[in-house]
N, C-alpha and C positions, 0 to 999 in steps of 0.2 A: 549640540555643543559639547555634551558629555563625551561623545565618541572622540572628538578631536582634542579634548583636553587630555585624553589618555594616549592617543596616537597622533603624531604629526601627520600632515597630508602625505609626505613622502613615505613615512613608515606604514601608513594605512595602505597605500598603493602597493608597496613592496610585499606586505603581509599576504595580500590576496594572490601573489604570484608564488608564494612559498609552499611548503608541504601542506597537503590536504588530508584531513582525517576522515575515516569511516568507522562508525561504531556498529559492530555486528559483522561476524564472519560467516554468516549463513550463505546460501547460494546467491541471493541478490546482492548482499553487501560485498561479497567477494567479486562478483561480476562488475559492480560499480568501481571497486578498487582497481581492477584491471583496466577499465575504461579511463579512469582518471590518470593512470600511469602513462598514458600516451602523452600527457602534457605536464604532469607534476610528479614529484616524489610523494608517496602516499604512506600514511601511518594507519594501519587497520587494527581495531581493538577487538579482542575476544576475552571472555572471562576464563577460558580454558588454557591454563599454562602449557599443557601438553601440546595443544594445537598451535599456540604462539611459537613454541620452540620448533615445532615441525615445519611451520611455514618459513621461519627464518633460516632453518638449516637446509631445506629442500626446495623452497619456492614452489611448493605444491600443497594443495589443501588435502589434509589427511583423510577427511571424511568424504569430500566430494570427488576426489581423484582428478582435480583439474589443475593445470599449471597456473602459477601466479607470477606476475611480472617481477623482475629483479628490482624494480623501482618501488616495490611494496615492502614495507617492514611491518611486522606484527608486534603488538604490545598487549599486556593485560593491565595497564596502568592508565586509568581515565585522566588523571592529572597530566600525564605526559601528552596525551592527545590535545587537551585544552591549552597547554602551554606552548606546544609546537605548531598548532594549526589554528588559524583564525576561521577558515572555512571548514565546516564539519558536516558530514552526512550521516545522521543516525538512521540505521536500518535494522530495527529489531522488531519482533512480533508485537502486535498491539497490546496483548495482555501483560507484557513486561515493559512497555515503553515508559510508563510513568515512574516505575521504580528505577529504571535506568537513568531517567532525567533527574531524579532526586539524588542519585549517586554522582552524576556529572555536574550538577548545578553549583556546588561550592567552588568549582574551578573555572566557571564561566564569567565573562565580563560583557558589558554592553557592546563592545566592539566585535564580538563573535557573530558570524553568520551560520545559521543552522538550516540545512535543506534536508528534510527527512524523506525517506523512501518507503514508509510503512503504510499499507493500504487497509485500514481497519478503523474501528471505533474503540474508545475507552469509556468505562463507566465511572462516574464520580458521585459519591454519596450513596451508592447502591452496589452490591456485589452481583456478579453474573448469576450466582445461585439464587438470588432474590428476585430475578426477573419473573414476572407473572404473579409474584406475591406482593410486591409493592409497585404502585404506578410509577412510570417514568415520563419525563418530558425532555425537551431539547437541552435544558440546562444540565441534565444528568448524563448526556451523551457528548463526548468530547472527541474532536479530531486531534491528530497528533500535533498540529501547529498550536492548537489551544493548550495542550499539555505543556509544550515548550514555554509558552508565555506564562502559564500558571506556576510552573515549577522553577523558573529561572529568571535572570535579569535580561535575557536575550530578547530583543525586539525585532531584529531583522531575520525573519523566518520565511522559509519557503518549503515547497513540497515537490517531489518528483512524481509525475503522473504520466501514464501513457503505456503503450504496449511494449513491455520490457521483460520478456521471458529470459530468465538467466541462462538457460541452456543455449539459446541462440546467440546471446552475447558472448558466451565462452567460445562458441564456434567462429566468432568473428563476423557473423552475419550483420548486414546493415540494419539499423533500426533508428527509432527516434523517441524522444521523450518531451514532456512539457514540464517546465518549471513554473509553478504557480507561486506568486508572491505579490504583496501589495507594494513592494519596494523594487524599483528598477535596478538598484545596485545589486540586489540579491540575484535577480534574473541574469544580469550581465556577468556576475562572478561565477554563477553556475555554468553559463554558456562557455566562458573562457576556460573553465576547468574541464568540461566534458566534451565540447565539440571536437570531432575528429572525422576522418573519412569513414569511420564505422558508425558514428553516432551523431545524429542531427538533433539539436535542442531548440525547441520553441519556448515562448514565454507567454504567460497570461497573468492578469491581475486577479482573476477569479479563483483565488486559492481555496476558498471554502467549497465552491462548486467542484473544483478538481479533486479535492479530498473526498467529498461525498460520493462523487462518481467512481473514484478509485476503490472505495470500500464496497459500494453496492453492487458493482459489476461482478464481484466475487460470488455473491449468492446466485446471480443469474447464471454464472458459469456452472455452479453446482446443478442447477436445473437443466442446463443444456447437456451436462454429462449424464444425468439420469436418463434423458431421452436416448442418448447414444447407447447407454447400458441396456436399454430396453430393445435395442436393435432398430430404432426408428430412423427416418431419413432426414434430409436437409430441409424439406418443406416445413415440417413441424419445428425443427430447430430454428429456422429463420423466423418463424412466427413467434416463438418464445423469446428470442433475442430482441425482436422489434417491440413486443409488448413489455418486455422487461425494461427496455430503455424508457418507455413511457412512464413506468412506475418509478424509475430512478429520477426522472425529471419532476414527477409529482412530489417526491420526497424533497428534492432540492427547492422547489418553489415553496413548500410548506415551511422550510426553515430559512427562507429569505434569500435564496440564490436564484440567479437567472438561468434559463436553459442553455446559455451560451457555452458553458464548460462541458455540458453533456453531449453536445453535437460536434465537438472537436476531437482532437487526438486523445485527450484525457478521458473522453466519454465513449463515443462510438468506437474510436480506434482501439482503446484498451478492452472494451467489451467484446468486440469481435475476436480479438486475439485470445483473450482468456477463456471465452466461451466456446472455442472451437479447437483448441490445441491439446494434444495428449501430453504436452510438456507443462500444462497448467495444473498445479496441485488441486485447485478447486474443481476444474473439469474432471480430473481423475477421481477425486473423491465422489463426485456425483455419479460418474460412470459405474463405479464399484457398488454404490447404493442401488443403481438401476439393475445391476446384475445379481442383486439379492444378498450382498454381504452386509454384515452387521456394522452399524456406525462405530461402535466402540472398538471393534476389531480393526477397522480401517484406520481409525485415529492412532492406535498403538503401532500400526505397521508403517505409518508414514513418517519419514525422518524430520519433516518440517510441517508446521501448522498450516492447515487450509483455513485461511483467514475468514472465508465465507461462512464457515460453520458458526463462529461467534456472531458474525454480521447478521445472519438470518434471524437469530434470536433477538438481538438488539433492535433490528429494524422492525420486526413484527410487533414488539411491545411498544415501540415508539409510534408506529402507525396506529395502534389501538388508541393511544392517547390523542394523537392528532386527528383521528377519525378519517384516515386516508383510505381511499378505495384502491387497494393493492392486492388483488386476488392471487397473483403469482407468489408474492412474498408470504401471504397467509398460508397458501397451500404447501410451499416449500417447508415452512415451519412445521406444519402438521406431518408431512412425510418424514422429515429428518428427526424431529424431536418427539413426535407422538406415534410414530410407526403407522401412520395412515396408509391405506392401500394405494400404491402408486397408480395403478390402472384406474381406480375410481377418481383419484386426484386429477389425472389427465383428462378423463371424461368430463369432470366438472369444469375445467378450464376451457375445454373445447366448446362447451355449451354456454359459457359465461357471456352475458349480453353486452358485448362492446358495441356501442351504438355509433361511434365514429372511429375513423382510423387515427387521425392526428388531432389531439384535443388540447395541446398546450400552446399553440401559436395564437 
């Protein structure tokens, strides 16, 4: 009733057909803005005034070197985004998502729809540096939709999940995504805004499962990249992806989600894509680790965050609290954060006593 006390039915329907907002002008945010521009006028937010001016003057992304649709306008004013757009896609790194929501929140109303595109976890009540020094449990680990609800009055929340490599989207290659939301109207609004001959949109009510799958697949992609960096082949890569999926499902079940989201486009689809592509930041990070490069050197040389790096640490410590049997997650943590010998880690996993193939059905 609150929603329709603010907007009449006709105003509400019209607002979903008007300008759409994107918060975050990184590679994925910019790719989504271009996809939205097939159907709508788009307002994209960046904190960088220089980038905003460059986009508006040249319709090209200064840092990415990719063209941007004439229907996309850039701004560095969050209030403008909230006032002009009822449907907003926040797509910023997980470690800055909460601060972004705190900045955006004063301008939001219950009638806004937010569909985020961030695949990672946030920590509440504990800092990243305190991991391992303080115990954590599920209440300390937040998905992005949980942050939106915690930090704003917005109720109608969704997430973008699925195999969405930005480079392929920029090239106009066909792909698909899943919008996860408990609200049918959010899924339908997202479909209307994004569906095109280039982009197929599915829907699911399993939003938490889709978010957890989207975050966890990044750390499996790091492991897959490590194998490639070692010069190993597809047999062992396929085994890692398969067993990694089992661990993702165990995590999901431990926090109350069903396996459904993990065996769909948001799970297996995104996992295969991210864990096998040179265009995946997480796969590339792992590959360079496998080739012997230093973790900190790789981090400094990558223009955008490999989300799996944070996820490995958060997932490892959450698994410790939940007493989950997740050997890949544990070994990835040791290799990435404790400089454990990769060859010994691989030998351990090959000898690990998996007694059954599929154990979640």
